[in-house]
PARO-644955 format. One line per 8 residues: number of its first residue (from 1); their letters; for each residue x, y, z of N, C-alpha, C. Coordinates in nm, 2 decimals, always signed. Example, Ala and Ser with C-alpha at 12.3 -4.5 7.8 and 13.67 -1.06 7.14 Angstrom:
2
1 = AS = +1.32:-0.57:+0.78:+1.23:-0.45:+0.78:+1.32:-0.33:+0.78; +1.28:-0.22:+0.71:+1.37:-0.11:+0.71:+1.29:+0.00:+0.79
! end
This chain:
77
1 = MKELVEHM = -0.55:+1.00:+0.22:-0.66:+0.98:+0.15:-0.81:+0.97:+0.28; -0.75:+0.92:+0.35:-0.81:+0.92:+0.49:-0.86:+1.06:+0.53; -0.79:+1.20:+0.48:-0.81:+1.34:+0.51:-0.91:+1.40:+0.46; -0.91:+1.32:+0.28:-0.99:+1.41:+0.22:-1.11:+1.32:+0.24; -1.18:+1.23:+0.28:-1.27:+1.16:+0.29:-1.32:+1.27:+0.39; -1.24:+1.26:+0.50:-1.33:+1.36:+0.63:-1.33:+1.47:+0.59; -1.27:+1.55:+0.54:-1.31:+1.68:+0.50:-1.43:+1.67:+0.46; -1.46:+1.59:+0.33:-1.59:+1.57:+0.24:-1.71:+1.58:+0.33
9 = AKSLVNHP = -1.65:+1.42:+0.46:-1.76:+1.42:+0.50:-1.84:+1.55:+0.60; -1.72:+1.61:+0.72:-1.73:+1.70:+0.81:-1.79:+1.83:+0.70; -1.77:+1.84:+0.58:-1.82:+1.92:+0.53:-1.97:+2.01:+0.48; -1.98:+1.84:+0.46:-2.13:+1.82:+0.43:-2.22:+1.78:+0.56; -2.20:+1.79:+0.69:-2.35:+1.74:+0.78:-2.33:+1.83:+0.87; -2.41:+1.81:+0.92:-2.45:+1.93:+1.04:-2.36:+1.92:+1.16; -2.32:+1.80:+1.25:-2.22:+1.74:+1.35:-2.10:+1.73:+1.27; -2.04:+1.80:+1.23:-1.85:+1.77:+1.18:-1.84:+1.66:+1.27
17 = EAATVSER = -1.87:+1.69:+1.47:-1.73:+1.62:+1.48:-1.77:+1.51:+1.56; -1.86:+1.43:+1.53:-1.96:+1.29:+1.48:-1.88:+1.24:+1.33; -1.79:+1.30:+1.26:-1.77:+1.23:+1.13:-1.66:+1.13:+1.16; -1.60:+1.03:+1.15:-1.51:+0.99:+1.18:-1.48:+0.93:+1.07; -1.31:+0.90:+1.02:-1.31:+0.76:+0.91:-1.18:+0.70:+0.95; -1.19:+0.57:+0.99:-1.11:+0.46:+1.04:-1.06:+0.41:+0.85; -0.96:+0.32:+0.89:-0.91:+0.29:+0.78:-0.86:+0.13:+0.78; -0.87:+0.03:+0.69:-0.82:-0.09:+0.70:-0.77:-0.14:+0.59
25 = ETEDGETE = -0.69:-0.24:+0.61:-0.60:-0.28:+0.45:-0.70:-0.45:+0.45; -0.78:-0.42:+0.34:-0.84:-0.54:+0.29:-0.73:-0.65:+0.21; -0.83:-0.85:+0.21:-0.69:-0.93:+0.20:-0.60:-0.88:+0.03; -0.65:-0.81:-0.03:-0.62:-0.83:-0.17:-0.55:-0.69:-0.17; -0.47:-0.66:-0.06:-0.42:-0.54:-0.06:-0.48:-0.42:-0.07; -0.56:-0.40:-0.10:-0.61:-0.21:-0.14:-0.65:-0.21:+0.05; -0.71:-0.07:-0.03:-0.72:-0.01:+0.13:-0.88:+0.02:+0.15; -0.96:+0.03:+0.23:-1.04:+0.04:+0.28:-1.12:+0.14:+0.34
33 = LLLKVAPE = -1.13:+0.28:+0.35:-1.24:+0.35:+0.49:-1.36:+0.37:+0.49; -1.32:+0.41:+0.63:-1.52:+0.33:+0.73:-1.48:+0.49:+0.74; -1.65:+0.52:+0.73:-1.66:+0.67:+0.75:-1.77:+0.61:+0.82; -1.80:+0.70:+0.93:-1.91:+0.72:+1.03:-1.95:+0.83:+1.04; -2.11:+0.85:+1.08:-2.15:+0.97:+1.04:-2.28:+0.98:+1.17; -2.32:+1.08:+1.26:-2.40:+1.10:+1.32:-2.58:+1.05:+1.22; -2.65:+1.00:+1.34:-2.73:+0.90:+1.26:-2.86:+0.98:+1.15; -2.82:+1.09:+1.18:-2.97:+1.20:+1.19:-2.89:+1.30:+1.01
41 = DMGKVIGK = -2.73:+1.31:+1.02:-2.62:+1.30:+0.94:-2.63:+1.23:+0.76; -2.69:+1.10:+0.81:-2.65:+0.95:+0.76:-2.69:+1.03:+0.60; -2.86:+1.09:+0.62:-2.90:+1.12:+0.43:-2.79:+1.23:+0.36; -2.75:+1.28:+0.47:-2.67:+1.41:+0.41:-2.56:+1.30:+0.30; -2.50:+1.22:+0.37:-2.37:+1.22:+0.31:-2.41:+1.09:+0.17; -2.54:+1.10:+0.24:-2.58:+0.92:+0.09:-2.61:+1.03:+0.01; -2.69:+1.15:+0.01:-2.80:+1.22:-0.08:-2.89:+1.11:-0.14; -2.93:+1.22:-0.24:-3.08:+1.10:-0.28:-3.02:+1.04:-0.41
49 = QGRIAKAM = -3.04:+0.93:-0.36:-3.03:+0.81:-0.46:-2.88:+0.79:-0.47; -2.84:+0.83:-0.34:-2.70:+0.76:-0.37:-2.54:+0.87:-0.41; -2.63:+0.97:-0.48:-2.53:+1.07:-0.57:-2.46:+1.15:-0.47; -2.47:+1.17:-0.39:-2.37:+1.22:-0.29:-2.22:+1.12:-0.25; -2.27:+1.01:-0.19:-2.18:+0.92:-0.16:-2.11:+0.84:-0.31; -2.18:+0.85:-0.43:-2.10:+0.79:-0.54:-2.01:+0.92:-0.57; -2.03:+1.07:-0.53:-1.93:+1.15:-0.61:-1.82:+1.13:-0.51; -1.85:+1.14:-0.36:-1.72:+1.07:-0.28:-1.67:+0.99:-0.36
57 = RVVLKAAA = -1.69:+0.86:-0.36:-1.63:+0.76:-0.42:-1.57:+0.77:-0.51; -1.60:+0.88:-0.63:-1.53:+0.91:-0.77:-1.42:+0.99:-0.74; -1.44:+1.07:-0.63:-1.34:+1.18:-0.60:-1.21:+1.14:-0.53; -1.26:+1.02:-0.46:-1.16:+0.92:-0.36:-1.08:+0.84:-0.46; -1.13:+0.76:-0.55:-1.07:+0.66:-0.68:-0.97:+0.77:-0.74; -1.01:+0.90:-0.77:-0.93:+0.93:-0.88:-0.81:+1.03:-0.79; -0.86:+1.06:-0.64:-0.70:+1.07:-0.59:-0.61:+0.93:-0.52; -0.68:+0.82:-0.54:-0.59:+0.70:-0.51:-0.49:+0.68:-0.66
65 = AREGKKVN = -0.62:+0.67:-0.79:-0.51:+0.62:-0.87:-0.40:+0.72:-0.90; -0.38:+0.84:-0.86:-0.28:+0.98:-0.92:-0.16:+0.88:-0.82; -0.21:+0.81:-0.66:-0.09:+0.75:-0.63:-0.09:+0.65:-0.58; -0.14:+0.57:-0.70:-0.10:+0.40:-0.80:-0.19:+0.33:-0.67; -0.29:+0.37:-0.61:-0.35:+0.28:-0.47:-0.49:+0.26:-0.55; -0.57:+0.20:-0.44:-0.67:+0.15:-0.52:-0.75:+0.17:-0.34; -0.86:+0.22:-0.31:-0.89:+0.21:-0.20:-1.02:+0.30:-0.20; -1.12:+0.16:-0.10:-1.29:+0.16:-0.14:-1.35:+0.28:+0.00
73 = LEIEE = -1.49:+0.34:-0.01:-1.51:+0.40:+0.06:-1.66:+0.33:+0.14; -1.69:+0.29:+0.22:-1.81:+0.24:+0.30:-1.84:+0.35:+0.38; -1.99:+0.32:+0.40:-2.03:+0.44:+0.47:-2.11:+0.37:+0.58; -2.07:+0.33:+0.74:-2.15:+0.32:+0.87:-2.25:+0.36:+0.90; -2.33:+0.26:+0.95:-2.44:+0.32:+1.06:-2.41:+0.29:+1.18
! end
């Protein structure tokens, strides 16, 4: 899952070397992925009215469901 988010993010931004994804477990056993990008690329990852971020979350949740997992994506500044 981490590699999927990293690939999607690096494809969208101007500074792919700044895009990093970290992973942590929540108390309910879900996995939370934290995406960090360069400040000037934040708009490209979020998109107009959050459409790009929402689409990334949909793809991630679909991939996680195939493996029987629950995954959330958070975009950090």
